[in-house]
C-alpha positions in Angstrom: 285.3 221.5 46.8 284.2 219.1 48.9 285.6 215.5 49.4 285.5 212.4 51.5 287.9 209.3 51.6 286.6 207.7 48.2 284.4 210.7 46.6 285.0 214.1 45.2 281.7 216.4 45.3 282.0 219.1 42.5 279.6 221.6 40.8 277.2 219.6 38.4 278.0 220.7 34.7 276.5 220.0 31.4 278.6 217.0 30.8 276.8 215.1 33.5 273.8 215.3 31.4 273.6 211.7 30.2 274.5 210.2 33.7 272.0 212.8 35.3 269.2 211.3 32.8 270.1 207.5 33.5 269.9 208.5 37.5 266.4 210.4 37.3 265.1 207.7 34.9 266.1 204.9 37.4 262.9 203.1 39.1 264.1 203.6 42.4 264.6 207.3 41.7 261.3 207.6 40.4 259.4 205.5 43.1 261.4 207.2 45.9 262.1 210.9 44.7 259.6 211.2 41.8 259.5 211.6 38.1 261.4 214.8 37.0 260.1 214.2 33.3 263.6 213.9 31.7 263.4 212.0 28.7 266.3 213.0 26.6 270.0 214.6 27.4 268.7 218.0 26.2 265.9 217.7 29.0 268.9 216.8 31.5 270.8 219.8 30.2 267.9 222.0 30.8 267.1 220.8 34.2 270.8 221.3 35.1 270.9 224.8 33.8 267.5 225.8 35.5 267.7 223.6 38.9 271.5 223.6 39.5 273.3 226.2 37.7 270.9 229.0 38.9 271.4 227.9 42.4 275.2 228.0 42.0 274.7 231.8 41.1 272.6 232.9 44.2 273.1 230.4 47.1 275.6 228.0 48.8 272.6 225.7 49.2 273.4 223.4 46.3 273.6 220.1 45.0 277.0 218.4 43.9 278.1 215.6 41.3 279.7 212.8 43.3 282.8 211.2 41.7 284.8 208.6 42.6 288.3 210.0 43.3 290.0 206.9 41.9 288.4 207.1 38.4 286.7 210.6 38.4 283.4 208.5 37.3 280.0 210.2 38.1 278.1 208.0 40.4 275.2 210.5 42.1 274.5 213.6 43.2 274.2 214.7 46.7 273.2 218.1 48.5 270.8 220.7 50.2 267.8 222.1 49.3 265.7 225.0 50.2 262.4 223.3 49.5 258.8 224.6 49.9 256.8 223.4 52.8 259.8 222.8 55.0 261.1 225.1 57.8 264.7 224.2 57.4 266.9 223.0 54.7 266.6 219.5 53.5 269.5 217.1 52.6 269.1 214.7 49.7 271.1 212.4 47.4 270.4 209.7 44.6 273.1 207.1 43.3 273.4 205.3 40.2 272.0 201.8 40.6 275.7 200.1 40.4 277.1 202.3 43.2 274.5 201.4 45.9 275.5 199.4 48.6 278.9 200.3 48.9 278.7 203.3 51.5 278.9 206.0 49.0 275.4 207.5 50.0 276.5 207.7 53.7 280.1 209.2 52.9 278.3 211.8 50.7 275.6 212.8 53.0 277.9 212.7 55.9 280.0 215.4 54.2 277.3 217.5 53.1 275.5 217.5 56.4 279.1 218.5 58.0 279.4 221.3 55.5 275.9 222.4 55.9 276.3 222.7 59.7 279.9 223.8 60.1 280.8 225.7 57.2 277.3 227.2 56.0 276.5 227.4 59.7 272.8 226.3 59.2 270.8 226.0 62.4 269.3 222.6 61.5 269.2 220.3 58.4 266.2 217.8 57.9 265.7 215.2 55.7 262.6 213.7 54.1 262.0 210.2 53.1 259.5 207.8 51.7 258.3 205.7 54.5 259.1 202.5 52.3 262.7 203.6 51.5 264.8 201.9 54.4 268.1 202.4 52.8 267.4 206.3 52.8 266.0 206.2 56.7 268.9 204.3 57.8 271.2 206.9 56.1 269.3 209.6 57.8 269.8 207.9 61.1 273.2 207.1 60.4 274.0 211.0 59.8 272.5 211.7 63.2 268.9 212.6 62.2 265.9 211.2 64.1 262.5 210.6 63.0 260.1 213.7 63.8 256.6 213.5 62.4 254.9 212.6 58.9 254.3 215.4 56.6 252.7 216.4 53.3 254.4 218.9 51.1 252.7 221.4 49.1 251.3 219.7 45.6 251.9 216.2 47.1 249.4 213.7 47.7 251.5 211.3 50.2 252.8 211.8 53.5 256.3 211.4 53.9 258.7 210.9 56.9 260.5 214.4 58.4 263.8 213.6 60.0 265.5 216.3 61.9 
């Protein structure tokens, strides 16, 4: 299990479905990451089983639930993903709105980034971001990534920024 000063990172469980549903229906999530089509807790549970639990069985490249050490409260997700259209593993995160602006996103992504490089011995980790998402651009820079180029992922209409 991974942790930082204020956060515990653990595998996402079905009990996280209500919070994940809220997160993935947040306007900023939809704007910057995309609409995953989750409308009910059952949808969120299915998403957890298909997207997260399947990777837990086969890989160390996974997403984690972010919880506050002090209260065990779910605040978001962070992790690594082997994304189509990228040559290297991508780092990503999302926080519930009330937990943004407190340094948790940097804290979580730094732990995940360091884990990927040092424990999983990944050669390189990249980050992709919507050009209008100043907060995420700042976090990618803060963990040590630099803008490389604009790219377009398969099945996507918009170009995004690639940091490496």
